[in-house]
C-alpha atoms as a printed R data frame, in Angstrom:
   type eleno elety resid chain resno       x       y        z
1  ATOM     1    CA   UNK     A     1 165.319  84.973 -120.395
2  ATOM     2    CA   UNK     A     2 163.617  83.102 -117.876
3  ATOM     3    CA   UNK     A     3 162.477  84.981 -114.426
4  ATOM     4    CA   UNK     A     4 165.011  85.651 -112.043
5  ATOM     5    CA   UNK     A     5 167.791  84.530 -114.117
6  ATOM     6    CA   UNK     A     6 171.183  85.850 -113.436
7  ATOM     7    CA   UNK     A     7 173.965  86.774 -116.387
8  ATOM     8    CA   UNK     A     8 176.232  83.864 -115.769
9  ATOM     9    CA   UNK     A     9 172.752  81.942 -116.426
10 ATOM    10    CA   UNK     A    10 172.182  84.106 -119.633
11 ATOM    11    CA   UNK     A    11 175.575  83.675 -120.933
12 ATOM    12    CA   UNK     A    12 175.336  79.969 -120.315
13 ATOM    13    CA   UNK     A    13 171.723  79.683 -122.324
14 ATOM    14    CA   UNK     A    14 173.404  81.695 -124.864
15 ATOM    15    CA   UNK     A    15 176.721  79.686 -125.521
16 ATOM    16    CA   UNK     A    16 178.750  82.735 -124.593
17 ATOM    17    CA   UNK     A    17 181.903  82.402 -122.316
18 ATOM    18    CA   UNK     A    18 182.983  85.121 -119.783
19 ATOM    19    CA   UNK     A    19 186.569  84.677 -121.663
20 ATOM    20    CA   UNK     A    20 184.750  86.111 -124.882
21 ATOM    21    CA   UNK     A    21 183.114  88.969 -123.097
22 ATOM    22    CA   UNK     A    22 186.653  90.062 -121.928
23 ATOM    23    CA   UNK     A    23 187.357  90.163 -125.701
24 ATOM    24    CA   UNK     A    24 184.678  92.388 -126.468
25 ATOM    25    CA   UNK     A    25 184.451  94.428 -123.551
26 ATOM    26    CA   UNK     A    26 188.432  95.076 -123.421
27 ATOM    27    CA   UNK     A    27 188.119  94.164 -119.858
28 ATOM    28    CA   UNK     A    28 190.117  91.640 -117.591
29 ATOM    29    CA   UNK     A    29 188.758  88.502 -116.455
30 ATOM    30    CA   UNK     A    30 188.495  89.710 -112.754
31 ATOM    31    CA   UNK     A    31 186.173  92.744 -113.929
32 ATOM    32    CA   UNK     A    32 183.948  90.978 -115.923
33 ATOM    33    CA   UNK     A    33 183.471  87.964 -113.249
34 ATOM    34    CA   UNK     A    34 182.787  90.677 -110.885
35 ATOM    35    CA   UNK     A    35 180.439  92.239 -113.735
36 ATOM    36    CA   UNK     A    36 178.661  88.545 -114.104
37 ATOM    37    CA   UNK     A    37 178.683  87.728 -110.110
38 ATOM    38    CA   UNK     A    38 176.810  91.422 -109.364
39 ATOM    39    CA   UNK     A    39 179.638  92.409 -107.576
40 ATOM    40    CA   UNK     A    40 180.484  95.638 -109.832
41 ATOM    41    CA   UNK     A    41 178.462  98.265 -111.249
42 ATOM    42    CA   UNK     A    42 177.821  97.991 -115.157
43 ATOM    43    CA   UNK     A    43 177.891 101.076 -116.906
44 ATOM    44    CA   UNK     A    44 175.286 101.648 -119.795
45 ATOM    45    CA   UNK     A    45 177.754 101.044 -122.665
46 ATOM    46    CA   UNK     A    46 178.660  97.777 -121.210
47 ATOM    47    CA   UNK     A    47 175.110  96.692 -120.859
48 ATOM    48    CA   UNK     A    48 174.383  97.602 -124.389
49 ATOM    49    CA   UNK     A    49 177.606  95.958 -125.388
50 ATOM    50    CA   UNK     A    50 176.539  92.816 -123.630
51 ATOM    51    CA   UNK     A    51 173.230  92.850 -124.667
52 ATOM    52    CA   UNK     A    52 174.155  92.802 -128.297
53 ATOM    53    CA   UNK     A    53 176.302  89.919 -127.863
54 ATOM    54    CA   UNK     A    54 173.847  88.198 -126.502
55 ATOM    55    CA   UNK     A    55 171.259  89.417 -128.928
56 ATOM    56    CA   UNK     A    56 168.508  89.980 -125.993
57 ATOM    57    CA   UNK     A    57 167.296  93.381 -124.650
58 ATOM    58    CA   UNK     A    58 169.374  95.730 -122.774
59 ATOM    59    CA   UNK     A    59 166.157  95.467 -120.351
60 ATOM    60    CA   UNK     A    60 167.170  91.868 -119.899
61 ATOM    61    CA   UNK     A    61 170.907  92.212 -119.068
62 ATOM    62    CA   UNK     A    62 170.212  94.884 -116.226
63 ATOM    63    CA   UNK     A    63 167.456  92.577 -114.535
64 ATOM    64    CA   UNK     A    64 170.018  89.435 -115.100
65 ATOM    65    CA   UNK     A    65 172.471  91.782 -112.765
66 ATOM    66    CA   UNK     A    66 169.486  93.140 -110.180
67 ATOM    67    CA   UNK     A    67 168.893  89.419 -109.772
68 ATOM    68    CA   UNK     A    68 172.458  88.442 -109.174
69 ATOM    69    CA   UNK     A    69 172.908  91.269 -106.620
70 ATOM    70    CA   UNK     A    70 170.040  90.011 -104.550
71 ATOM    71    CA   UNK     A    71 171.625  86.547 -104.392
72 ATOM    72    CA   UNK     A    72 174.739  87.930 -103.470
73 ATOM    73    CA   UNK     A    73 173.410  90.740 -100.635
74 ATOM    74    CA   UNK     A    74 169.910  88.700  -99.641
């Protein structure tokens, strides 16, 4: 993960679509969109599932969300 990378950028880097996250997380497209943009809080379990799918550490996933939130609420 690059410094200050959003979850969306991480998904693109790993070739994972939001739609595939919907299937893994059993969430709607709108719910996943809110997670990816940092507008919705992510549970620990959800973060762990995303980390497993992307083959990255959970810390990487949660840091990317913190960066997305800073972009939304400067």
